[in-house]
C-alpha positions in Angstrom: -84.9 -81.7 -123.2 -81.2 -81.7 -124.0 -80.4 -83.0 -127.3 -78.1 -86.0 -127.3 -76.9 -88.2 -130.1 -78.0 -91.9 -130.2 -75.6 -94.8 -131.1 -76.8 -94.9 -134.9 -75.0 -94.9 -138.2 -73.2 -91.4 -138.4 -73.2 -89.4 -141.7 -70.2 -87.1 -141.5 -71.7 -84.2 -143.4 -72.7 -80.5 -142.6 -70.9 -77.8 -140.9 -67.7 -78.7 -139.1 -66.3 -77.1 -136.1 -62.9 -76.1 -137.2 -61.2 -75.2 -133.9 -61.4 -76.6 -130.4 -62.1 -73.2 -128.9 -65.1 -73.0 -131.2 -66.1 -76.4 -129.8 -65.9 -75.1 -126.2 -67.7 -71.9 -126.8 -70.5 -73.1 -129.0 -71.1 -76.6 -127.9 -70.2 -76.4 -124.1 -70.3 -72.9 -122.6 -73.5 -71.9 -124.6 -75.3 -75.0 -123.3 -74.5 -74.7 -119.6 -71.1 -76.1 -119.0 -69.7 -73.6 -116.7 -67.2 -75.5 -114.5 -63.9 -73.9 -115.4 -61.9 -77.1 -114.5 -64.0 -79.2 -116.8 -63.8 -76.7 -119.6 -59.9 -76.4 -119.1 -59.7 -80.3 -119.2 -61.7 -80.0 -122.6 -59.0 -77.7 -123.9 -56.2 -79.8 -122.7 -57.2 -83.0 -124.1 -57.2 -83.0 -127.9 -60.1 -85.0 -129.3 -58.3 -85.3 -132.6 -55.8 -87.6 -131.1 -58.7 -90.1 -130.2 -60.4 -90.4 -133.7 -59.0 -92.3 -136.8 -56.7 -90.1 -138.8 -59.1 -90.2 -141.9 -61.9 -88.2 -140.0 -59.9 -86.0 -137.8 -61.2 -83.1 -139.7 -64.5 -83.7 -138.0 -62.9 -84.1 -134.5 -64.6 -81.1 -132.8 -68.1 -81.6 -134.1 -71.0 -81.7 -131.9 -71.7 -85.5 -132.4 -70.2 -89.0 -131.6 -67.7 -90.2 -134.2 -67.0 -93.8 -135.6 -63.8 -95.2 -134.3 -64.4 -98.7 -136.0 -66.4 -101.8 -135.7 -69.6 -100.2 -134.8 -67.9 -98.2 -131.7 -67.9 -94.5 -131.3 -66.2 -91.7 -129.4 -68.6 -89.7 -127.3 -70.1 -86.5 -128.1 -67.9 -83.7 -126.4 -70.9 -82.2 -124.7 -71.9 -85.5 -123.0 -68.3 -86.0 -121.9 -68.2 -82.4 -120.4 -71.7 -82.9 -118.7 -70.9 -85.9 -117.0 -67.7 -84.6 -115.6 -69.4 -81.4 -114.3 -72.2 -83.6 -112.6 -69.7 -85.5 -110.9 -68.3 -82.4 -109.2 -64.8 -83.8 -109.1 -62.0 -82.7 -106.8 -58.1 -82.7 -107.5 -57.4 -85.5 -104.9 -60.1 -87.7 -106.3 -59.6 -91.4 -107.4 -62.1 -92.3 -110.3 -63.1 -95.7 -111.8 -64.4 -95.7 -115.2 -66.3 -98.6 -116.6 -66.0 -98.4 -120.5 -62.6 -97.1 -121.7 -63.6 -97.0 -125.2 -60.9 -95.1 -127.1 -59.6 -93.4 -124.0 -61.0 -90.1 -124.5 -63.3 -89.6 -121.5 -60.6 -91.2 -119.3 -58.1 -88.5 -120.5 -60.4 -85.6 -119.8 -61.1 -87.0 -116.3 -57.6 -87.3 -115.6 -57.0 -83.7 -116.0 -59.4 -83.2 -113.1 -58.4 -85.8 -110.6 -55.6 -87.5 -109.0 -56.0 -90.8 -110.8 -58.4 -92.6 -113.2 -58.7 -96.4 -113.2 -60.4 -97.6 -116.3 -61.8 -101.0 -117.5 -62.7 -102.2 -120.9 -64.5 -105.3 -121.8 -63.7 -105.2 -125.6 -60.1 -106.2 -126.0 -59.2 -104.4 -129.2 -60.7 -101.3 -127.8 -58.6 -101.7 -124.6 -55.5 -101.9 -126.9 -56.6 -98.9 -128.9 -57.0 -96.8 -125.6 -53.7 -97.7 -124.5 -52.4 -96.6 -127.8 -54.1 -93.3 -127.9 -53.4 -92.4 -124.3 -49.6 -93.2 -124.9 -49.7 -90.4 -127.5 -50.9 -87.9 -124.7 -48.3 -88.4 -122.4 -50.7 -88.6 -119.6 -49.6 -90.7 -116.6 -52.3 -90.8 -114.0 -54.6 -93.3 -116.0 -54.2 -97.2 -115.4 -56.4 -99.3 -117.6 -57.1 -102.9 -117.9 -59.0 -105.4 -120.3 -61.7 -107.0 -118.1 -65.5 -107.1 -117.3 -66.3 -104.0 -115.5 -69.3 -105.7 -113.6 -67.4 -106.2 -110.5 -65.3 -103.1 -110.8 -61.8 -103.0 -109.4 -62.0 -104.1 -105.8 -58.2 -104.0 -105.0 -58.2 -100.2 -106.0 -61.5 -99.4 -104.1 -62.9 -97.3 -102.6 -63.4 -94.7 -105.3 -64.5 -91.1 -104.9 -66.4 -91.3 -108.2 -67.5 -94.1 -110.5 -68.6 -93.3 -114.2 -70.1 -95.8 -116.7 -70.0 -94.9 -120.4 -72.3 -98.0 -121.4 -75.8 -98.6 -120.2 -76.5 -101.5 -117.8 -80.1 -102.6 -117.2 -79.5 -101.7 -113.5 -76.6 -100.5 -111.8 -74.3 -103.5 -110.6 -74.2 -103.8 -106.8 -70.4 -104.3 -106.6 -70.0 -100.9 -108.2 -72.1 -99.2 -105.5 -70.2 -101.0 -102.9 -67.0 -99.7 -104.1 -68.0 -96.0 -103.7 -66.4 -94.2 -100.7 -68.7 -92.6 -98.2 -70.3 -89.6 -99.9 -68.8 -90.7 -103.3 -71.0 -90.5 -106.4 -71.7 -92.9 -109.3 -72.9 -91.7 -112.7 -74.4 -94.1 -115.1 -76.8 -94.4 -118.0 -79.3 -97.0 -117.0 -82.0 -99.0 -119.0 -82.5 -101.0 -122.0 -84.9 -99.4 -124.7 -85.2 -96.2 -122.5 -82.4 -95.1 -120.7 -81.8 -92.4 -118.0 -78.7 -90.8 -116.8 -78.8 -91.5 -113.0 -76.6 -90.0 -110.4 -76.0 -91.9 -107.1 -74.5 -90.7 -104.0 -73.5 -93.0 -101.0 -75.0 -91.9 -97.8 -74.3 -94.9 -95.6 -73.1 -98.6 -95.6 -76.0 -99.6 -97.9 -77.9 -96.4 -98.4 -77.8 -94.2 -101.6 -79.3 -91.0 -102.8 -80.4 -91.3 -106.5 -81.3 -88.5 -109.0 -82.5 -89.0 -112.5 -80.8 -86.4 -114.8 -82.0 -86.8 -118.2 -82.7 -89.3 -121.1 -79.8 -90.7 -122.9 -78.7 -93.2 -125.6 -75.7 -95.0 -124.8 -74.2 -98.6 -126.1 -75.5 -101.4 -123.7 -73.1 -102.5 -121.1 -72.0 -106.0 -122.1 -70.7 -108.9 -120.1 -72.2 -109.9 -116.8 -74.4 -106.9 -116.5 -76.7 -108.5 -119.2 -77.3 -111.4 -117.1 -78.6 -109.4 -114.2 -81.8 -108.0 -115.8 
């Protein structure tokens, strides 16, 4: 089983990954991340820009890191793993549900034509805008909203990625996939599975369970659809 970090209190101790290249080599390449596009995206996007200044010395460690008010930036490995599983192409348009601090959207933006990202927590939506402004990345559009209904006016999407776990995958998101498009989401409450869906018809989808994970719950309307 692949080791992933849960959303628990983080103790910033132990060996620090001192360089981005060490993060790439030790955390990603040695654990099966072989997509050269994903690896290059992880090199181009500096995780240090997305963590609070006081913990930037920990930016390349193999763990999520706290960014304030109980929220975290994802473990580098899981960001790379999810991007690799989507098999993204340069012309793709992607919808992200859960902008967080903006790091995952920034990585995805180096792989695709455009990323649309929705964040339900207002201060996080603002933090992401501030962080992304530092990078100079221009192919990301964010908004503060509940992601349950997706972003209908920008659909269809070649890929949809969720960075928080709904009890079940919201139907509006599935319907906003293009034909052949993929949706990747952690799904569940106490026990979560990372699931990959591919649209095969108007109302048909292929589904695969990839691995057990631990993400924060998707809030908003998703919690009323258990």
